[in-house]
C-alpha atoms as a printed R data frame, in Angstrom:
   type eleno elety resid chain resno      x       y       z
1  ATOM     1    CA   MET     A     1 67.941 205.678 193.775
2  ATOM     2    CA   ARG     A     2 71.292 204.639 192.408
3  ATOM     3    CA   THR     A     3 71.897 204.277 188.683
4  ATOM     4    CA   GLN     A     4 74.277 201.606 187.519
5  ATOM     5    CA   ILE     A     5 76.065 202.137 184.227
6  ATOM     6    CA   MET     A     6 76.663 199.009 182.192
7  ATOM     7    CA   SER     A     7 79.735 198.814 179.992
8  ATOM     8    CA   ASN     A     8 80.466 196.681 176.962
9  ATOM     9    CA   GLN     A     9 83.568 195.282 178.613
10 ATOM    10    CA   PRO     A    10 83.308 191.739 179.964
11 ATOM    11    CA   MET     A    11 83.299 191.306 183.723
12 ATOM    12    CA   GLU     A    12 86.752 190.351 184.987
13 ATOM    13    CA   LEU     A    13 86.838 187.201 187.088
14 ATOM    14    CA   GLU     A    14 89.246 186.728 189.955
15 ATOM    15    CA   TYR     A    15 91.290 183.566 189.499
16 ATOM    16    CA   PRO     A    16 91.497 180.845 190.649
17 ATOM    17    CA   ILE     A    17 87.734 180.305 190.472
18 ATOM    18    CA   PRO     A    18 85.396 177.283 190.356
19 ATOM    19    CA   PHE     A    19 84.228 177.031 186.752
20 ATOM    20    CA   PRO     A    20 81.381 175.047 185.170
21 ATOM    21    CA   LEU     A    21 81.670 174.206 181.469
22 ATOM    22    CA   LYS     A    22 79.228 172.454 179.150
23 ATOM    23    CA   VAL     A    23 80.230 171.215 175.696
24 ATOM    24    CA   ILE     A    24 77.536 170.077 173.264
25 ATOM    25    CA   GLY     A    25 77.898 168.029 170.095
26 ATOM    26    CA   LEU     A    26 76.170 165.347 168.076
27 ATOM    27    CA   ASP     A    27 75.773 161.991 169.810
28 ATOM    28    CA   GLU     A    28 78.833 160.134 168.566
29 ATOM    29    CA   PRO     A    29 80.410 157.097 170.271
30 ATOM    30    CA   ASP     A    30 83.588 158.869 171.409
31 ATOM    31    CA   PHE     A    31 82.332 162.448 171.892
32 ATOM    32    CA   GLU     A    32 82.680 162.261 175.680
33 ATOM    33    CA   ASP     A    33 86.283 160.989 175.512
34 ATOM    34    CA   PHE     A    34 87.087 163.554 172.804
35 ATOM    35    CA   VAL     A    35 85.925 166.471 174.988
36 ATOM    36    CA   ILE     A    36 87.548 165.165 178.172
37 ATOM    37    CA   ALA     A    37 90.900 164.692 176.407
38 ATOM    38    CA   ILE     A    38 90.884 168.305 175.220
39 ATOM    39    CA   VAL     A    39 89.865 169.676 178.610
40 ATOM    40    CA   ARG     A    40 92.540 167.602 180.377
41 ATOM    41    CA   THR     A    41 95.277 169.161 178.229
42 ATOM    42    CA   HIS     A    42 94.316 172.504 179.788
43 ATOM    43    CA   VAL     A    43 93.066 171.248 183.178
44 ATOM    44    CA   PRO     A    44 95.225 168.225 184.116
45 ATOM    45    CA   GLU     A    45 93.696 168.019 187.613
46 ATOM    46    CA   LEU     A    46 90.156 167.418 186.253
47 ATOM    47    CA   LEU     A    47 88.447 164.811 188.457
48 ATOM    48    CA   GLU     A    48 86.144 162.066 187.137
49 ATOM    49    CA   GLU     A    49 83.468 162.910 189.713
50 ATOM    50    CA   ASN     A    50 83.240 166.399 188.192
51 ATOM    51    CA   ILE     A    51 82.264 165.112 184.745
52 ATOM    52    CA   MET     A    52 78.668 164.417 183.755
53 ATOM    53    CA   CYS     A    53 77.338 163.370 180.356
54 ATOM    54    CA   LYS     A    54 73.782 163.584 179.143
55 ATOM    55    CA   LEU     A    55 71.979 162.550 175.978
56 ATOM    56    CA   SER     A    56 69.259 164.829 174.580
57 ATOM    57    CA   ASN     A    57 65.621 163.720 174.695
58 ATOM    58    CA   ALA     A    58 65.679 162.973 170.965
59 ATOM    59    CA   ASN     A    59 69.016 161.105 171.303
60 ATOM    60    CA   LYS     A    60 70.585 163.408 168.714
61 ATOM    61    CA   TYR     A    61 72.919 165.487 170.898
62 ATOM    62    CA   ARG     A    62 75.261 164.754 173.784
63 ATOM    63    CA   SER     A    63 76.439 167.227 176.398
64 ATOM    64    CA   VAL     A    64 79.506 166.917 178.575
65 ATOM    65    CA   SER     A    65 79.368 169.037 181.743
66 ATOM    66    CA   LEU     A    66 82.584 169.578 183.669
67 ATOM    67    CA   LYS     A    67 83.447 171.428 186.873
68 ATOM    68    CA   PHE     A    68 87.002 172.459 187.692
69 ATOM    69    CA   ILE     A    69 89.120 175.252 189.125
70 ATOM    70    CA   ALA     A    70 90.105 177.736 186.424
71 ATOM    71    CA   GLU     A    71 93.560 179.099 187.192
72 ATOM    72    CA   SER     A    72 93.743 182.039 184.757
73 ATOM    73    CA   ARG     A    73 92.074 183.898 181.915
74 ATOM    74    CA   ALA     A    74 94.820 182.658 179.580
75 ATOM    75    CA   GLN     A    75 94.007 179.048 180.511
76 ATOM    76    CA   MET     A    76 90.315 179.568 179.773
77 ATOM    77    CA   ASP     A    77 90.960 181.423 176.520
78 ATOM    78    CA   ALA     A    78 93.179 178.573 175.299
79 ATOM    79    CA   LEU     A    79 90.614 175.945 176.315
80 ATOM    80    CA   TYR     A    80 87.735 177.756 174.582
81 ATOM    81    CA   ALA     A    81 89.874 178.328 171.472
82 ATOM    82    CA   GLU     A    82 90.799 174.662 171.176
83 ATOM    83    CA   LEU     A    83 87.278 173.386 171.800
84 ATOM    84    CA   SER     A    84 85.705 175.839 169.360
85 ATOM    85    CA   SER     A    85 88.226 174.947 166.640
86 ATOM    86    CA   HIS     A    86 86.688 171.470 166.273
87 ATOM    87    CA   LYS     A    87 83.692 170.924 163.996
88 ATOM    88    CA   ARG     A    88 82.394 168.263 166.390
89 ATOM    89    CA   VAL     A    89 81.766 170.907 169.055
90 ATOM    90    CA   LEU     A    90 78.470 172.630 168.296
91 ATOM    91    CA   MET     A    91 78.181 174.799 171.404
92 ATOM    92    CA   ILE     A    92 80.158 175.726 174.518
93 ATOM    93    CA   LEU     A    93 78.343 177.102 177.563
């Protein structure tokens, strides 16, 4: 039997890598455009067919799911930092 030791360090990804991202906020008229504009500043090649929006069952929250190729850890860190700096963004998955 082989024992695997887990460390507290995050797993390093090898870039470029396909990356799914979900951004959740309150259902506001321009939330989708708001999120897409931020993501496009970091991922200019984002394609429309890789964007999906969904309203929660109670119609209170909206999620924007995006799929793209992440080019580097620095790119992802900058994207997460910008998204999380906005009060409109409640959660990033």
